[in-house]
C-alpha positions in Angstrom: 113.1 -23.5 8.3 115.0 -22.4 11.3 113.1 -21.0 14.4 114.6 -17.4 14.0 113.7 -17.2 10.3 110.1 -18.5 11.2 109.7 -16.0 14.0 111.0 -13.1 11.8 108.6 -14.3 8.9 105.3 -14.3 11.2 106.8 -11.2 13.2 106.6 -12.9 16.5 109.4 -12.8 19.2 111.5 -15.9 19.1 111.5 -15.9 23.0 107.8 -16.4 22.8 107.9 -19.3 20.5 110.8 -20.9 22.5 109.0 -20.6 25.7 106.6 -23.3 24.3 109.5 -25.7 24.2 109.5 -25.9 28.0 105.6 -26.6 28.0 106.1 -29.4 25.6 103.3 -28.2 23.1 102.6 -25.1 21.1 99.2 -23.2 20.6 96.8 -24.5 17.8 97.3 -21.5 15.7 101.1 -21.9 15.6 100.6 -25.8 14.9 98.3 -24.9 12.0 100.7 -22.2 10.6 103.6 -24.7 10.6 101.6 -27.5 9.0 100.5 -25.1 6.3 103.8 -23.8 5.5 105.0 -27.4 5.4 102.4 -28.4 3.0 102.9 -25.3 0.8 106.6 -26.1 0.5 106.0 -29.6 -0.5 103.7 -28.3 -3.3 106.2 -25.6 -4.3 104.0 -22.7 -3.2 105.9 -19.7 -2.0 104.4 -19.1 1.4 106.9 -16.4 2.3 105.5 -14.0 -0.5 102.1 -14.8 0.8 103.1 -13.9 4.3 105.1 -10.8 3.3 102.1 -9.5 1.4 100.2 -9.3 4.6 102.5 -6.7 5.9 102.6 -7.9 9.5 104.0 -5.7 12.2 105.9 -7.2 15.2 104.4 -6.2 18.4 106.4 -5.0 21.3 105.9 -5.3 24.9 105.9 -2.0 26.8 107.7 -2.5 30.1 109.7 -0.7 32.6 108.3 1.6 35.3 105.3 3.0 33.3 102.4 4.4 35.2 99.7 1.9 35.5 96.4 2.6 33.8 93.5 3.9 35.8 91.2 1.0 36.8 87.6 0.9 35.2 86.1 1.2 38.6 87.7 4.6 39.0 86.5 5.8 35.6 83.0 4.7 36.2 82.7 5.8 39.8 84.9 8.9 40.2 85.2 10.2 43.7 85.4 14.0 44.6 87.0 13.4 48.0 89.9 15.5 48.9 89.7 17.3 45.4 89.9 21.0 45.3 87.2 23.2 43.6 87.8 26.6 42.4 84.8 28.9 42.9 85.2 32.6 42.1 89.1 32.3 42.5 88.8 30.8 46.0 89.9 27.2 46.5 87.8 25.1 48.8 88.2 21.3 49.9 85.0 19.4 48.4 83.1 17.4 51.1 83.3 13.8 50.9 80.8 12.0 48.8 78.4 9.9 50.8 76.5 7.2 48.9 73.2 5.8 50.1 73.7 2.2 51.8 
């Protein structure tokens, strides 16, 4: 089986698999998959049908200039410094939060 066909079957980017060529070894999971496919082929078992029945979906990386996610620290310890507070229609600057040492 060719690399592009293998990648299409297991819904993995061929660039991802090709990158292991530079490293000289593949992850254990990929090695197990290849060994199982080879054994199944020798025993005339249609592994393509088995894999297709799994209905795998190809994962894509989201790249570009996307906004970074808010860090966990900011979610856990929100700060009120320099945020505006509306009280009775007026807008005031909130005082800085002072945490005890």
